[in-house]
PAZAPA-4460 file (N, C-alpha, C; in steps of 0.05 Angstrom, whole numbers, plus 32768, in hexadecimal, padded with zeros to 4 digits):
% residues 282
    n_x    n_y    n_z   ca_x   ca_y   ca_z    c_x    c_y    c_z   seq   type   mol
   7ECD   7ED5   7C84   7EDF   7EEE   7C89   7ED6   7F05   7C91     1      M     A
   7EB1   7EFC   7C94   7EA8   7F16   7CA7   7EAD   7F10   7CCA     2      K     A
   7EB7   7EF4   7CCD   7EC1   7EF1   7CE8   7EE0   7EFA   7CEA     3      N     A
   7EE7   7EF6   7CDC   7F04   7F04   7CD7   7F0C   7F21   7CDA     4      K     A
   7EF5   7F2D   7CC9   7EF9   7F52   7CCA   7EEE   7F54   7CE7     5      D     A
   7EDA   7F49   7CF3   7ED2   7F4F   7D18   7EE4   7F4E   7D2D     6      N     A
   7EF9   7F44   7D22   7F12   7F40   7D37   7F15   7F5A   7D42     7      R     A
   7F14   7F64   7D2E   7F2E   7F82   7D37   7F27   7F95   7D3C     8      W     A
   7F04   7FA3   7D3F   7F01   7FB6   7D4F   7F05   7FB5   7D70     9      P     A
   7F03   7F98   7D7B   7F12   7F96   7D95   7F2A   7FA9   7DA0    10      P     A
   7F3E   7FA5   7D91   7F55   7FA0   7D8E   7F5A   7FC7   7D89    11      Y     A
   7F4C   7FD8   7D75   7F48   7FE9   7D77   7F3B   7FF9   7D84    12      L     A
   7F33   7FF7   7D93   7F18   7FFD   7DA8   7F39   8003   7DC1    13      L     A
   7F48   7FF5   7DCC   7F59   7FE8   7DDD   7F73   7FF3   7DD8    14      I     A
   7F77   7FFF   7DB9   7F96   8006   7DB3   7F95   8026   7DC7    15      G     A
   7F80   802E   7DC0   7F8F   8052   7DD5   7F96   8048   7DED    16      P     A
   7F8E   8031   7DFD   7F8F   8034   7E1B   7FAD   8023   7E1A    17      A     A
   7FAF   8016   7DFC   7FC9   8003   7E05   7FDD   8017   7DF7    18      F     A
   7FD8   802C   7DE0   7FF2   8042   7DE3   7FF2   804F   7DFA    19      L     A
   7FE1   8057   7E10   7FE9   8061   7E22   7FF8   805A   7E31    20      V     A
   7FF6   803A   7E3D   8008   802E   7E4B   801E   802E   7E49    21      I     A
   8021   8029   7E28   803E   802A   7E1F   804C   803D   7E1E    22      L     A
   8044   8049   7E1E   804D   8071   7E18   8057   8078   7E38    23      I     A
   803D   8078   7E4B   8045   8078   7E65   8057   806E   7E77    24      F     A
   805A   805A   7E72   805C   8044   7E88   806A   802F   7E7E    25      V     A
   8067   801A   7E66   8078   800B   7E63   8091   801A   7E5A    26      I     A
   8090   802A   7E4A   80AB   8036   7E3C   80C2   8049   7E53    27      Y     A
   80AE   8058   7E65   80C0   805D   7E81   80C6   8050   7E8B    28      P     A
   80BF   8032   7E8C   80CC   801B   7E99   80E0   801A   7E94    29      M     A
   80DE   800E   7E79   80F1   8004   7E5E   810A   801B   7E63    30      F     A
   8108   8028   7E5E   8119   8046   7E68   8128   804B   7E7F    31      S     A
   811A   8049   7E98   812F   8045   7EAE   8138   8035   7EB6    32      A     A
   8132   8018   7EA5   8139   7FFA   7EAB   8159   8006   7E9F    33      F     A
   815E   800B   7E85   8177   8004   7E71   8189   8021   7E85    34      V     A
   817F   803B   7E8F   8190   804B   7E87   818F   8046   7EAA    35      R     A
   818B   802B   7EBD   8193   8029   7ED0   81B6   8016   7ED2    36      S     A
   81B6   8008   7ECA   81CE   8004   7EB0   81DF   8011   7E9D    37      F     A
   81DB   802A   7EA0   81F1   8037   7E95   820A   8043   7E9F    38      S     A
   821F   8047   7E94   8230   8058   7E9D   8224   807A   7EA0    39      I     A
   8227   8085   7EB8   822A   80AB   7EAE   823D   80AA   7EA0    40      K     A
   822D   80C1   7E9A   8233   80D4   7E80   823B   80C6   7E65    41      G     A
   8225   80AB   7E66   8217   80A1   7E48   822B   808C   7E4A    42      G     A
   8222   8075   7E41   822B   8064   7E2A   822A   804B   7E45    43      G     A
   823C   8039   7E35   8241   801D   7E49   8232   8014   7E5A    44      G     A
   8239   7FF9   7E66   8226   7FEA   7E79   822F   7FEA   7E89    45      F     A
   8224   7FE6   7EA7   8233   7FE5   7EC6   821E   7FE2   7ED4    46      T     A
   8229   7FD0   7EEA   8212   7FC7   7F08   821A   7FDD   7F16    47      L     A
   8227   7FF9   7F17   823A   7FFC   7F2F   8221   8010   7F3E    48      E     A
   820B   8012   7F34   81EF   8023   7F3E   81DE   8017   7F4C    49      H     A
   81DC   7FFA   7F40   81D8   7FE5   7F57   81DC   7FDF   7F6E    50      Y     A
   8203   7FDB   7F6E   8214   7FD7   7F7D   8209   7FE8   7F94    51      T     A
   820D   8001   7F8A   8212   8019   7FA0   81F2   8011   7FB3    52      Y     A
   81DE   800C   7FAD   81CA   8015   7FB4   81C9   7FF9   7FCA    53      F     A
   81D9   7FE0   7FC3   81D6   7FC3   7FD7   81ED   7FC2   7FE6    54      F     A
   8208   7FD1   7FDE   8218   7FD4   7FEF   821D   7FF4   8007    55      T     A
   821D   8008   7FFD   8219   800D   800A   8206   8015   8023    56      D     A
   820A   801B   803F   81FF   8015   804F   81E9   8034   805D    57      P     A
   81EA   8047   8047   81D8   804D   8050   81BA   8046   803F    58      I     A
   81C4   8049   8028   81B4   8039   8014   81A6   801A   801E    59      Q     A
   81B7   800B   8024   81AD   7FF8   8039   8193   7FF9   8045    60      I     A
   8196   8016   805E   818E   8018   8071   816B   8022   8069    61      Q     A
   816F   802F   8050   8155   803A   8046   814A   801F   8033    62      N     A
   8150   8011   802D   8140   7FF8   8026   8130   7FED   803E    63      I     A
   8144   7FE7   8051   8131   7FD6   805F   8127   7FE9   807E    64      L     A
   8129   8001   8074   8110   8015   807E   80FC   800F   8079    65      Y     A
   8104   8016   8059   80E7   8012   8042   80DF   7FF7   804D    66      T     A
   80E6   7FEC   8047   80D8   7FCD   8051   80C7   7FCD   8072    67      L     A
   80D7   7FD4   807D   80C8   7FD2   809B   80B0   7FE6   8096    68      Y     A
   80B1   7FF4   8091   809E   8006   8091   8088   7FFE   8088    69      V     A
   808A   7FF1   806E   8073   7FE9   8060   8065   7FD6   8066    70      V     A
   807B   7FBE   8072   806F   7FA2   8078   8057   7FAC   8095    71      L     A
   8069   7FBD   80B4   8058   7FC6   80C1   8040   7FD9   80BC    72      I     A
   803E   7FE5   80A2   801F   7FED   8095   8015   7FDB   8092    73      T     A
   801D   7FCB   807F   800B   7FB4   807E   8002   7FA7   8089    74      V     A
   8013   7F92   80A0   800C   7F88   80BB   7FF6   7F9A   80C3    75      I     A
   7FFC   7FA3   80C7   7FEB   7FBC   80DD   7FCD   7FC5   80D0    76      L     A
   7FD4   7FD0   80BA   7FBA   7FD0   80A2   7FA6   7FB5   809E    77      T     A
   7FAC   7FA6   809B   7FA1   7F87   808E   7F98   7F88   80B5    78      F     A
   7FA5   7F81   80CC   7F91   7F7A   80E4   7F86   7F8C   80E7    79      I     A
   7F7C   7FAC   80E0   7F75   7FBC   80EE   7F53   7FC0   80D9    80      I     A
   7F5C   7FBF   80BB   7F48   7FC0   80AC   7F34   7FA1   80A3    81      S     A
   7F38   7F92   80B5   7F30   7F74   80A8   7F20   7F72   80CD    82      F     A
   7F1F   7F7F   80DD   7F17   7F7F   80F9   7F06   7F91   80F8    83      L     A
   7F08   7FA5   80F1   7EF3   7FBD   80E3   7EEB   7FB1   80CC    84      L     A
   7EE6   7FAA   80C2   7ED6   7F9D   80A0   7EC0   7F8F   80B1    85      A     A
   7ECA   7F7A   80C1   7EBA   7F67   80C9   7EA4   7F79   80EA    86      L     A
   7EB1   7F84   80F2   7E9A   7F97   80FA   7E85   7F9E   80F0    87      F     A
   7E8F   7FB7   80DA   7E86   7FC6   80CE   7E6D   7FAF   80B5    88      L     A
   7E6F   7F94   80AB   7E67   7F7C   80AD   7E4E   7F71   80B9    89      R     A
   7E4E   7F72   80D5   7E3F   7F54   80D5   7E33   7F66   80FD    90      F     A
   7E42   7F80   80FD   7E36   7F91   810D   7E21   7FA4   8107    91      S     A
   7E04   7FA2   811B   7DEF   7FB2   8111   7DE3   7FC8   8123    92      K     A
   7DFB   7FD0   812F   7DFC   7FF0   8141   7DFB   8001   812A    93      S     A
   7DF3   8017   8135   7DEF   8035   812C   7E1B   8038   812B    94      K     A
   7E1F   802E   8141   7E43   803C   813A   7E4A   8025   8129    95      L     A
   7E3F   8017   8120   7E4A   8009   8106   7E47   8018   80E7    96      A     A
   7E2C   8023   80EA   7E23   8030   80DC   7E30   8056   80D5    97      G     A
   7E3C   805E   80F0   7E40   8075   80EE   7E64   8074   80E9    98      F     A
   7E71   805C   80F0   7E85   804E   80E5   7E90   804F   80C8    99      M     A
   7E78   803E   80BD   7E76   8043   809D   7E78   8051   8091   100      G     A
   7E6B   8065   8092   7E73   8088   808C   7E8A   808E   8095   101      W     A
   7E94   808E   80AD   7EB0   809C   80B3   7EC4   808A   8099   102      L     A
   7EC9   8074   809D   7ED7   806E   8090   7EE1   8070   806B   103      V     A
   7EC4   807D   806A   7EC4   808A   804E   7ED6   80A9   8047   104      L     A
   7ECE   80B9   805F   7EE1   80CB   805E   7EFC   80D3   805C   105      L     A
   7F0C   80C5   8063   7F23   80C7   805C   7F28   80C8   803D   106      P     A
   7F1B   80B4   802B   7F1A   80BE   8011   7F19   80D5   8002   107      R     A
   7F05   80DE   8009   7F04   80FE   8002   7F18   8107   800A   108      F     A
   7F31   810D   8020   7F3E   811B   8023   7F56   811F   8015   109      V     A
   7F66   8132   8007   7F80   8133   7FF5   7F96   8124   8007   110      P     A
   7FA7   8120   7FFB   7FBA   8109   800F   7FC7   812B   801C   111      G     A
   7FD6   8137   800C   7FDE   8152   8020   7FD5   815A   802E   112      M     A
   7FC5   815C   8034   7FB0   816B   8044   7FA7   814F   805D   113      V     A
   7FA8   8139   8056   7FA6   8128   806D   7FC4   812C   807F   114      A     A
   7FDE   812A   8070   7FF7   812D   807A   7FF7   8142   8091   115      V     A
   7FF2   8152   8086   7FFC   816A   808E   7FEB   8178   80AD   116      Y     A
   7FD1   816B   80A7   7FB9   8164   80B8   7FC7   8159   80D4   117      S     A
   7FCD   8138   80CC   7FE6   8130   80DA   7FEE   813A   80EF   118      M     A
   8008   8148   80E0   8020   8152   80EA   8012   816A   8100   119      I     A
   7FFF   8178   80F7   7FF7   818A   810C   7FF0   8180   811C   120      L     A
   7FE4   8164   8124   7FD3   815A   8139   7FEE   8141   8145   121      M     A
   8001   813D   813B   8015   8131   8148   8033   8139   814E   122      I     A
   803B   8151   8146   804D   8162   8146   8054   8169   816B   123      K     A
   8070   8171   816C   806E   8173   8185   805F   818D   8197   124      D     A
   805C   81A3   8188   8044   81B1   8190   8028   81B3   8184   125      A     A
   8026   819B   8182   8012   819A   8171   7FF9   819C   817F   126      G     A
   7FDA   8193   8169   7FC2   818B   8180   7FC5   8178   8194   127      V     A
   7FCE   815F   8196   7FC7   8155   81AE   7FE1   815E   81C8   128      I     A
   7FEF   8160   81C0   8000   816A   81D5   7FF2   8183   81E3   129      I     A
   7FF3   8197   81D4   7FE6   81AC   81E0   7FCE   81B2   81F4   130      R     A
   7FAE   819B   81ED   7FA1   818C   81F2   7FAB   818A   820E   131      V     A
   7FB6   8170   820D   7FCA   8162   8224   7FD3   8176   8238   132      L     A
   7FE3   8186   8234   7FF1   819C   823F   7FD7   81A9   8245   133      D     A
   7FD1   81B4   823F   7FB0   81CF   8246   7FA0   81CF   8254   134      Q     A
   7F93   81B6   8246   7F7B   81A3   8259   7F86   8197   8267   135      V     A
   7F91   818A   8268   7F98   816B   827B   7FAD   8177   828C   136      F     A
   7FC0   818D   8288   7FD7   8190   8296   7FEC   817B   8297   137      G     A
   7FEA   8164   8284   7FFC   8155   827F   8009   8155   8269   138      I     A
   802D   8155   826E   803D   815F   825C   804E   8148   824A   139      Q     A
   8047   8144   8234   8048   8130   8226   804B   8132   8206   140      F     A
   806A   8120   81F5   806C   8121   81E6   8069   8105   81CE   141      S     A
   805E   8105   81B3   8057   80EE   81B0   8070   80E3   81A1   142      L     A
   807D   80FB   818F   8099   80F8   8188   8094   80E8   8174   143      G     A
   8084   80EC   815D   8075   80D7   8148   8085   80EA   812C   144      W     A
   8086   8100   8129   8097   8112   8126   80B5   8106   8114   145      M     A
   80B2   8104   80FA   80C9   8101   80E9   80DB   80DE   80F9   146      Y     A
   80C7   80CD   80F8   80D6   80B7   8102   80B8   80A4   80FC   147      N     A
   80C7   808B   80FF   80B1   806F   80EC   8094   8070   80F9   148      V     A
   8092   8078   8112   8075   806E   811A   805E   808B   8115   149      Q     A
   8064   80AA   8108   8063   80B8   80F8   8052   80B2   80DD   150      G     A
   8063   809D   80CB   805F   8099   80B2   8053   8086   80B2   151      I     A
   805A   806D   80C8   8042   8059   80C1   801D   805B   80CD   152      I     A
   8025   807B   80E1   8005   807E   80E6   8003   8089   80CA   153      T     A
   800C   80A1   80CD   7FFF   80A7   80AD   7FF5   8098   8095   154      M     A
   8002   8082   8098   7FFE   806A   807D   7FE2   8058   8089   155      N     A
   7FDD   8051   80A0   7FCB   8047   80A8   7FAF   805C   809D   156      L     A
   7FB6   8072   80A6   7F9F   8087   80A6   7F98   8084   807D   157      W     A
   7FAA   8080   806E   7FA6   8083   8054   7F97   8069   804F   158      F     A
   7FA5   804C   805B   7F9C   803B   8053   7F8C   8027   805E   159      N     A
   7F85   8029   8076   7F68   8027   8088   7F52   802A   8072   160      I     A
   7F4A   803D   8073   7F30   803C   806A   7F33   802A   8045   161      P     A
   7F4B   802A   803B   7F42   8023   8023   7F45   7FFC   801F   162      F     A
   7F50   7FFB   8033   7F4D   7FE7   8036   7F37   7FD1   803C   163      S     A
   7F2C   7FE2   805E   7F11   7FDC   8061   7F00   7FD7   8058   164      T     A
   7EFD   7FF1   8040   7EDD   7FE8   802B   7EEC   7FD6   801A   165      L     A
   7F02   7FD0   8014   7F05   7FAD   7FFF   7EFC   7FA2   800A   166      I     A
   7F03   7F97   802D   7EFC   7F7C   802E   7EDE   7F86   8039   167      I     A
   7EE0   7F96   803B   7EBD   7F92   8046   7EAC   7F93   8028   168      L     A
   7EB1   7F94   8017   7EA3   7F8F   7FF9   7EA6   7F71   7FF1   169      S     A
   7EB7   7F68   8003   7EBE   7F4A   7FFD   7EAE   7F3E   8014   170      A     A
   7EA8   7F43   8031   7EA2   7F37   8046   7E7B   7F39   803C   171      L     A
   7E7D   7F4C   8028   7E57   7F43   8017   7E57   7F36   8011   172      S     A
   7E67   7F2A   8008   7E5A   7F0A   7FFA   7E55   7EEE   8015   173      N     A
   7E61   7EFE   8028   7E5D   7EEA   803C   7E39   7EEE   804A   174      V     A
   7E30   7EDC   803F   7E10   7ED8   8041   7E14   7EDB   8058   175      K     A
   7DF6   7EE3   806F   7DEA   7EDD   808D   7DE8   7EBD   8091   176      D     A
   7DD8   7EB7   8072   7DC8   7E92   807C   7DE5   7E88   807B   177      S     A
   7DFB   7E88   8061   7E13   7E78   8069   7E1D   7E72   8080   178      Y     A
   7E1C   7E91   809E   7E23   7E8C   80B5   7E0E   7E7E   80BF   179      I     A
   7DF9   7E84   80BF   7DE3   7E72   80D3   7DE8   7E51   80CE   180      E     A
   7DED   7E4D   80AD   7DEC   7E32   80A6   7E05   7E25   80B7   181      S     A
   7E1C   7E37   80C4   7E35   7E2E   80CD   7E2B   7E2D   80E9   182      L     A
   7E1F   7E39   80F5   7E16   7E3E   810E   7E0A   7E1F   8110   183      R     A
   7DF9   7E1A   8107   7DDF   7E08   8105   7DEA   7DF8   810D   184      D     A
   7E08   7DF1   80FD   7E15   7DD6   8103   7E26   7DD4   8119   185      V     A
   7E2C   7DEC   812A   7E42   7DE3   813F   7E4B   7DFB   813B   186      G     A
   7E51   7E05   8124   7E71   7E14   8124   7E6F   7E34   8135   187      G     A
   7E83   7E35   8138   7E89   7E51   8154   7E91   7E68   813F   188      G     A
   7E95   7E7D   8148   7EA7   7E93   813E   7EC1   7E89   812D   189      K     A
   7ECF   7E7C   8134   7EF3   7E75   8130   7EEB   7E66   8117   190      L     A
   7ECF   7E59   8113   7ECF   7E43   8105   7EC9   7E51   80EB   191      H     A
   7EB7   7E63   80F4   7EA4   7E78   80D7   7EBC   7E80   80D0   192      I     A
   7ED0   7E93   80DF   7EDE   7E9C   80CE   7EF3   7E8C   80C4   193      L     A
   7EFF   7E75   80C8   7F0D   7E67   80BB   7EFE   7E59   80A3   194      N     A
   7EEC   7E54   80A6   7EE1   7E3D   808F   7ED0   7E56   807B   195      K     A
   7EC4   7E68   8086   7EB2   7E6D   8075   7EBC   7E90   8066   196      L     A
   7EC5   7E9E   8085   7ED2   7EC7   807A   7EE4   7EBF   806A   197      I     A
   7EFB   7EB2   8074   7F11   7EB0   806A   7F1A   7EA5   8048   198      L     A
   7F0D   7E96   8047   7F11   7E82   8027   7EFC   7E9B   801D   199      P     A
   7EEA   7EA5   8021   7ED7   7EBD   8013   7EE9   7ED7   8011   200      I     A
   7EFA   7ED8   8020   7F02   7EF3   8023   7F20   7EFC   8019   201      T     A
   7F29   7ED7   8012   7F52   7EDC   8012   7F52   7EE9   8006   202      Y     A
   7F4E   7EE8   7FED   7F53   7EF1   7FD1   7F57   7F06   7FCF   203      K     A
   7F33   7F1C   7FDD   7F38   7F38   7FDD   7F5B   7F40   7FF3   204      T     A
   7F4E   7F35   8008   7F69   7F44   8021   7F81   7F3E   800D   205      I     A
   7F8E   7F2B   8003   7FA5   7F22   7FF5   7FA1   7F44   7FE3   206      I     A
   7F8F   7F40   7FD0   7F92   7F5D   7FBC   7F95   7F77   7FC9   207      M     A
   7F84   7F76   7FE3   7F84   7F91   7FF0   7FA7   7F8F   8002   208      S     A
   7FAD   7F7B   8011   7FCD   7F87   801E   7FE3   7F8C   8000   209      M     A
   7FDA   7F85   7FEE   7FEF   7F87   7FD4   7FE9   7F9F   7FD1   210      T     A
   7FD8   7FAC   7FCC   7FD1   7FCB   7FC1   7FE1   7FDE   7FD5   211      F     A
   7FDD   7FD6   7FEB   7FE4   7FE5   800C   8005   7FDF   8007   212      V     A
   8013   7FCA   8004   802A   7FC4   8004   803C   7FD5   7FE3   213      Y     A
   8031   7FD2   7FCA   8036   7FE2   7FB2   803B   8006   7FBC   214      M     A
   8018   8003   7FC1   801C   8027   7FC6   802B   8032   7FDF   215      G     A
   803D   8020   7FEF   804D   8027   8005   806C   802E   7FFF   216      N     A
   8069   8014   7FE8   8084   8009   7FE9   809A   8023   7FE5   217      I     A
   8089   8036   7FD0   8095   8050   7FC1   8089   805F   7FBF   218      G     A
   8078   8069   7FE5   8076   808B   7FE4   8083   809A   7FEC   219      S     A
   8075   80B2   7FEB   808A   80C8   7FEE   807B   80DA   7FFD   220      F     A
   8068   80E1   7FF8   805E   80FC   8006   8062   80FE   802E   221      T     A
   8053   80E9   802F   805A   80E3   8050   8072   80DE   805F   222      T     A
   8085   80C7   804D   809A   80C8   805A   80A8   80E2   8059   223      P     A
   80A9   80F8   803B   80BD   810F   8039   80BA   8121   804E   224      F     A
   8090   8128   8057   8093   8139   806A   8098   812D   8088   225      L     A
   8092   8117   8095   8089   810F   80A7   80AF   80FA   80AD   226      M     A
   80BA   80F5   809A   80CD   80E3   80A8   80E5   80EF   80AE   227      G     A
   80F9   80E6   80B5   8115   80ED   80BD   8126   80EE   809F   228      A     A
   8141   8100   80AA   8153   8100   8095   8160   80E6   808E   229      N     A
   815E   80D6   80A1   816A   80BA   80A6   8160   80AF   80B7   230      H     A
   815E   8092   80A9   8155   808A   8095   813A   808D   8082   231      P     A
   8145   8082   8065   8129   8092   8054   8122   807D   8048   232      K     A
   8107   807F   803C   80ED   8072   8035   80F6   8070   8013   233      M     A
   80FF   8061   8000   8109   805F   7FEC   80FE   8074   7FDB   234      L     A
   80E2   807E   7FDE   80D5   8092   7FCF   80E4   80A7   7FD8   235      G     A
   80EB   80AC   7FE8   80FE   80CC   7FF3   8116   80C6   7FEB   236      V     A
   8126   80AF   7FE6   813D   80A9   7FD6   8140   80B2   7FC3   237      G     A
   812A   80A8   7FB1   8129   80A9   7F96   8126   80CB   7F7B   238      L     A
   811C   80D4   7F98   811E   80F7   7F92   8135   80FB   7F9B   239      Y     A
   813D   80F5   7FB0   815C   8104   7FB5   816E   80FF   7F9C   240      D     A
   8173   80DD   7F9C   817B   80E2   7F81   8179   80E9   7F60   241      Q     A
   8161   80F5   7F69   8157   8100   7F41   815B   8119   7F4C   242      F     A
   8148   8125   7F60   8150   8141   7F63   816B   8150   7F74   243      N     A
   8174   814C   7F8A   817E   8156   7F91   81A3   814E   7F88   244      S     A
   81AC   8131   7F84   81C2   8123   7F75   81C1   812A   7F5C   245      Y     A
   81AC   812C   7F49   81A2   8134   7F2D   81B6   810E   7F23   246      M     A
   81B2   80F9   7F37   81C8   80E0   7F2D   81AA   80CD   7F24   247      D     A
   81AA   80D2   7F01   818F   80CA   7EFC   8199   80A9   7EEF   248      Y     A
   81AB   809F   7EF3   81B8   8084   7EED   81B3   807A   7F08   249      E     A
   81B1   807E   7F17   81B5   8076   7F3A   8194   807A   7F38   250      R     A
   817F   8086   7F39   8167   8098   7F37   815E   807B   7F29   251      A     A
   8165   807E   7F13   8154   8060   7F06   8156   804F   7F0E   252      A     A
   816E   803F   7F1D   8173   8022   7F2D   8163   8021   7F42   253      A     A
   8159   8036   7F49   8150   8039   7F64   8133   8035   7F5F   254      L     A
   812A   803B   7F4A   8114   8038   7F37   8110   801F   7F34   255      S     A
   811B   8012   7F2B   811F   7FF8   7F27   8123   7FDE   7F39   256      V     A
   812C   7FE6   7F55   8126   7FDC   7F66   810E   7FDC   7F7A   257      I     A
   8105   7FF5   7F76   80ED   7FFC   7F83   80D6   7FE4   7F74   258      I     A
   80D2   7FEC   7F5A   80C9   7FDE   7F50   80C5   7FAD   7F50   259      F     A
   80DF   7FB0   7F53   80E0   7FA2   7F60   80D3   7F90   7F78   260      L     A
   80D7   7FA0   7F87   80CF   7F9E   7FA4   80AF   7F9F   7FA4   261      L     A
   809D   7FAA   7F93   808C   7FB2   7F88   807D   7F91   7F83   262      S     A
   808D   7F8B   7F74   8087   7F73   7F5B   8087   7F5C   7F6A   263      S     A
   808D   7F58   7F8F   808D   7F3D   7F9B   8073   7F3A   7FA9   264      F     A
   8061   7F56   7FA6   8048   7F58   7FB5   8035   7F4E   7F9B   265      A     A
   8040   7F55   7F7C   8033   7F49   7F71   8038   7F2B   7F66   266      A     A
   8047   7F21   7F6E   8052   7F05   7F6B   8035   7EF4   7F89   267      V     A
   803B   7F0A   7F97   8037   7EF8   7FAF   800B   7EEF   7FAE   268      V     A
   8003   7F0C   7F9E   7FE8   7F07   7F99   7FE5   7EF9   7F84   269      Y     A
   7FF6   7EF0   7F71   7FEC   7EE3   7F55   7FF8   7EC0   7F67   270      I     A
   800C   7EC0   7F6E   8008   7EA2   7F82   7FEB   7EA4   7F96   271      M     A
   7FE2   7EB8   7F9F   7FD3   7EB1   7FAC   7FB0   7EAB   7F9F   272      S     A
   7FAF   7EB6   7F84   7F9A   7EAC   7F72   7FA2   7E8D   7F6A   273      N     A
   7FBE   7E7F   7F66   7FB8   7E6A   7F64   7FBE   7E53   7F78   274      L     A
   7FB8   7E68   7F8E   7FAB   7E4B   7FA1   7F8E   7E56   7FAC   275      K     A
   7F79   7E67   7F98   7F6C   7E6B   7FA6   7F5B   7E4C   7FA3   276      E     A
   7F55   7E38   7F89   7F54   7E26   7F8B   7F4D   7E11   7FA0   277      A     A
   7F69   7E15   7FB0   7F6F   7E05   7FCA   7F60   7E0B   7FE4   278      E     A
   7F56   7E22   7FDF   7F47   7E31   7FF7   7F2D   7E22   7FF4   279      W     A
   7F2A   7E24   7FDC   7F02   7E18   7FD3   7F0D   7E01   7FE1   280      E     A
   7F1E   7DEF   7FDC   7F16   7DD4   7FDF   7F19   7DCB   7FF9   281      R     A
   7F29   7DD4   800D   7F28   7DDA   8024   7F0C   7DE8   803A   282      S     A
***
């Protein structure tokens, strides 16, 4: 009887956290899902809101544009972050130590400040253009404002430090003795990368890229301030549906679509965990 009575304290301890998740996460998600199938004005069931987003040419372009921006961001973030993390982990130079501190800097800069700072740098009358013109006499325009290049550049600024730190933490598990052992049996750099580093860091890399994907699929601040009027990323489109058009049913449907797009990354992450044992056997 005593053991049975002791089983309740853990549930009581997690009760407040579960209640917060229920009120602020689960209930809004359920409410948005139900409303996305509701006829405007109340009552009834309809698929017209989803039909609109998957048949209207403008909305289709917004979805494809968002996926393009996010996928390019994920790919570039992975390449740059992985190479940077390798450099920080295995280089003993002073430059590596300096860059290690530099990587931490963006984590302490508020997002809005970072976006406006980037705008001041890359806009047509920005710092880069004026320095090239006044100092070097070169008239040049980046043309990165209000297009995909500017959004991706800003996304990389936010995500590379985050991903680098996560991958670097995984690389700390790669002991120098492991590398020396492989070198002693004739393993080259590619062999070490394929047989040692990737199997150890594979799960962490997937987790990092999952966070990058999910963090950008519904992003608002950067595409709102630096993006064009058309096409728009889904976060800005959701703002328009909710705030400009006050079409709450379509806004709910778009929220569900964003959630489903985000869930793809979660599926990839879960599948990578299931395949982890296979990596270990190889």
